[in-house]
TORTORPA-301126 format. One record per residue (C-alpha): x, y, z. Coordinates in steps of 0.001 Angstrom, whole numbers, plus 500000, padded with zeros to 6 digits. Layout:
XYZ;...
This chain:
570171464037502088;571042467641502694;568585469492505055;568803472608502874;567526470678499892;564582469374501933;563878472873503193;563988474242499642;561614471502498450;559207472205501301;559245475979500658;558779475369496915;555867473019497568;554248475561499943;554727478333497374;553132476223494620;550112475350496813;549720479011497840;550057480176494229;547485477649493031;545059478779495746;545683482438494928;545104481761491226;541912479742491916;540455482441494151;541268485070491517;539513483072488805;536434482685491031;536316486419491757;536773487235488071;533860484948487233;531635486705489795;532619490142488485;531939489068484897;528516487668485889;527588490925487648;528692492969484637;526586490737482377;523550491124484653;524011494907484752;524205495030480961;521009492979480649;519233495326483082;520359498401481135;519196496936477827;515836495904479289;515289499354480797;516138501057477496;513795498746475567;510978499422478044;511476503182477792;511475503067473999;508327500921473972;506564503290476388;507601506323474324;506261504680471154;502969503801472858;502556507334474203;503322508810470791;500690506548469198;497907507939471428;495716510375469550;492906512301471254;489427511669469891;486777514360470347;483188513253469863;480094515417470161;477122513506471470;473729514864470474;470575513347471855;467215514393473167;466917515476476758;464737513128478737;462705514297481693;461459511857484225;458607512577486565;459098511313490069;456370511354492643;457108511334496347;454535510681498988;454154513223501707;452544511966504860;450507514893506130;448484512898508609;451558511721510578;451645513323514034;453859512884517082;452025512433520404;452813514701523369;454809512001525153;456968511605522076;457682515338522058;458565515238525762;460966512346525198;462566514164522262;462983517338524335;464434515295527175;466956513719524816;467946517103523385;468309518981526674;469535516095528789;467155517018531647;464159514991532698;460938516215531151;457907517170533215;455075514765532564;451799516232531396;450043515252534622;452696516997536713;453412513801538633;456705512137537898;458776509332539231;461343510508541729;465017509941541107;466461507188543322;468934508338545955;472036506317545321;475205506971547293;478056508432545262;481224506425545146;
């Protein structure tokens, strides 16, 4: 057999395989593009339907003004006031000590000395 014929057959076979692959890839891409276009169309239609439904619902809202008339009710509330509650002198000294941050002088004038601790 002639080598040119074999070469031509081999090149023709390679071209047919390449063409079939090219065609198959193109069909797959076309299918993907068509699916995306279909999905986009569905999204657009859904968005438009939702906007129309919302517009119709907003248009259907009517304000209602009601005047409510009723008697005014007064309630009497009693609170206890403790007039006999007194704070002892030591309580006042402790409160003053807490406010000023300095130790208070005891009423007897005798206090506990502060311990001498070395500073670190």
